[in-house]
C-alpha positions as CSV (number, residue, x, y, z in Angstrom):
1,M,-10.1,40.4,55.7
2,R,-9.0,42.4,52.6
3,C,-6.2,39.8,51.9
4,V,-8.7,37.0,52.1
5,V,-11.0,38.7,49.6
6,V,-8.1,39.4,47.2
7,S,-6.9,35.8,47.6
8,L,-10.3,34.4,46.7
9,A,-10.6,36.8,43.7
10,L,-7.3,35.6,42.4
11,V,-8.1,31.9,42.8
12,F,-11.4,32.1,41.0
13,A,-10.9,34.9,38.6
14,P,-9.5,34.7,35.1
15,P,-6.1,36.5,34.5
16,A,-7.7,39.7,33.3
17,M,-9.8,39.9,36.4
18,A,-6.9,39.0,38.7
19,A,-5.0,41.9,37.3
20,A,-7.9,44.2,38.2
21,A,-7.4,43.3,41.9
22,P,-5.6,46.0,44.0
23,S,-2.3,44.2,43.3
24,L,-1.3,40.7,42.4
25,L,1.4,41.2,45.1
26,D,-1.3,41.4,47.8
27,Y,-2.0,37.7,47.1
28,V,-1.8,35.2,50.0
29,G,-2.3,31.6,49.1
30,E,-0.9,28.7,47.1
31,C,1.7,29.0,44.3
32,V,-0.6,27.5,41.6
33,P,-3.4,30.1,41.5
34,F,-0.8,32.8,41.8
35,A,1.3,31.5,38.9
36,R,-1.8,31.1,36.7
37,A,-2.8,34.7,37.4
38,A,0.7,36.1,37.0
39,S,1.6,34.1,33.8
40,G,-1.8,33.8,32.1
41,I,-1.0,30.1,31.5
42,Q,-4.3,28.2,32.1
43,I,-3.2,25.0,33.8
44,Y,-4.8,23.6,37.0
45,G,-3.9,21.0,39.5
46,D,-0.8,20.3,41.7
47,A,2.3,22.3,40.7
48,W,4.3,19.2,39.7
49,T,1.6,18.1,37.2
50,W,1.9,21.3,35.2
51,W,4.8,20.0,33.1
52,G,2.9,17.0,31.9
53,Q,-0.3,19.0,31.4
54,A,1.5,21.5,29.3
55,A,2.5,18.9,26.7
56,G,0.7,19.6,23.5
57,R,-0.9,22.8,24.9
58,Y,2.0,25.1,25.5
59,R,5.6,25.2,24.4
60,R,8.1,23.9,26.9
61,G,11.9,24.1,27.1
62,D,15.0,24.6,29.2
63,T,15.7,28.3,28.6
64,P,14.3,30.9,31.0
65,R,12.3,33.7,29.5
66,P,10.3,36.5,31.2
67,G,6.7,35.3,31.7
68,A,7.6,31.6,31.5
69,V,6.6,29.3,34.4
70,I,9.3,27.1,35.9
71,V,8.0,23.8,37.2
72,F,9.6,22.2,40.3
73,A,9.4,18.4,40.5
74,R,8.0,16.7,43.5
75,S,10.5,16.0,46.3
76,A,10.6,15.2,50.0
77,R,10.6,19.0,50.7
78,L,8.1,19.8,48.0
79,P,5.5,16.9,47.8
80,L,3.2,18.9,45.5
81,G,6.1,20.6,43.6
82,H,6.2,24.4,43.1
83,V,5.6,26.8,40.2
84,A,7.0,30.3,39.8
85,V,7.0,32.9,37.0
86,I,10.3,34.2,35.5
87,S,10.2,38.0,36.0
88,R,13.8,38.9,34.7
89,V,16.7,37.1,33.2
90,V,19.9,38.4,34.8
91,D,22.5,36.1,33.1
92,H,22.7,32.6,31.8
93,R,22.6,31.0,35.3
94,V,20.7,33.6,37.3
95,V,17.1,34.8,36.9
96,M,14.5,36.5,39.1
97,I,11.1,34.9,39.8
98,T,7.8,36.2,41.1
99,H,6.0,33.6,43.1
100,A,3.8,32.8,46.2
101,N,4.0,30.5,49.2
102,W,7.7,30.2,49.6
103,S,9.3,32.3,52.3
104,R,7.5,33.2,55.6
105,Q,6.4,36.8,55.9
106,N,5.2,38.0,59.3
107,G,5.5,34.4,60.5
108,E,3.2,32.9,57.8
109,R,3.6,31.3,54.3
110,G,1.5,32.1,51.3
111,H,2.6,35.7,50.5
112,A,3.7,36.8,47.0
113,E,7.3,37.7,46.5
114,Q,8.5,39.8,43.5
115,D,11.9,39.5,41.7
116,V,13.4,36.8,43.9
117,T,16.8,35.3,42.9
118,L,16.8,31.8,41.4
119,T,20.0,30.2,40.2
120,D,20.8,27.3,38.0
121,A,22.5,24.6,40.1
122,S,22.5,21.9,37.5
123,P,25.8,20.3,36.5
124,Y,25.1,20.8,32.8
125,N,23.7,24.3,32.9
126,D,20.2,23.1,31.8
127,W,18.1,24.4,34.7
128,S,17.2,20.9,35.8
129,A,18.2,21.8,39.4
130,V,17.9,25.2,41.1
131,K,18.5,27.1,44.3
132,V,16.0,29.7,45.5
133,W,16.5,32.9,47.6
134,Y,14.8,32.4,50.9
135,R,13.7,35.4,52.9
136,D,14.0,33.7,56.3
137,R,17.7,33.0,55.6
138,D,18.1,36.4,53.8
139,G,20.0,34.6,51.0
140,L,20.0,31.6,48.7
141,G,18.7,28.5,50.4
142,S,21.1,25.5,50.7
143,T,18.6,23.1,49.2
144,I,18.9,22.2,45.5
145,Y,15.5,21.5,44.0
146,P,14.9,19.4,40.8
147,T,12.9,21.0,38.1
148,Y,11.2,19.9,34.8
149,G,11.8,23.1,32.8
150,F,9.9,26.1,31.6
151,I,6.4,26.4,30.2
152,Y,6.1,29.4,27.8
153,G,2.9,31.4,27.3
154,T,2.9,30.4,23.6
155,P,0.4,27.8,22.8
156,E,1.4,24.7,20.8
157,A,-1.8,24.8,18.7
158,H,-3.5,27.9,17.5
159,G,-4.9,29.7,20.5
160,P,-4.6,32.9,22.5
161,R,-1.2,33.8,23.8
162,A,-0.9,33.9,27.6
163,R,-0.9,37.5,29.1
164,T,1.4,38.2,32.0
165,A,0.4,40.4,34.9
166,A,1.7,43.9,35.1
167,E,3.3,43.3,38.6
168,L,5.4,40.4,37.3
169,T,8.5,42.5,37.8
170,G,9.4,45.7,39.8
171,R,10.7,48.9,38.4
172,S,14.1,48.6,40.0
173,P,15.1,44.9,40.6
174,D,18.4,44.4,42.4
175,Y,20.4,42.7,39.6
176,V,23.7,43.2,41.5
177,G,22.2,41.6,44.6
178,A,21.0,38.7,42.6
179,L,24.4,38.1,41.1
180,I,26.1,38.5,44.5
181,D,23.6,35.9,46.0
182,A,24.3,33.5,43.1
183,Y,28.1,33.7,43.0
184,R,29.1,34.0,46.7
């Protein structure tokens, strides 16, 4: 029952309130409310629509930065897309993300995962295609997912800067493991 209460608090609470929950990492639910709470970027709707909605509101680009949201395009495997927040940049083709509703944990989807390996699988090193570490496989998945790019917490017009959650990254992320996953 505690997880359900935390989930509802994160879905309906602004980022400042979501951070006051026991832990953002206790979240169980969809990727969109999680990414909104973790990044502070106030966009709503299906994940794939974030890229278009960000135009004119937030800066967008193709360079990963901590706190930025990467937007996955719709595909056969992701009909609603996916959003995740960059927690660490490891090198020019490897980052770590914090996101929800990807791998199964205890047989169910929806859980938050912190500092997960994400690699650039695009032919031109522009992050337009990625591979994601998948807990069930205990390594990078074999699927390559198309992406639109990164939404940064800096608004296009004058407005408040997005504030990222404290739990966006852990104290000791496994950089070496991320690099091994990416380059094996």
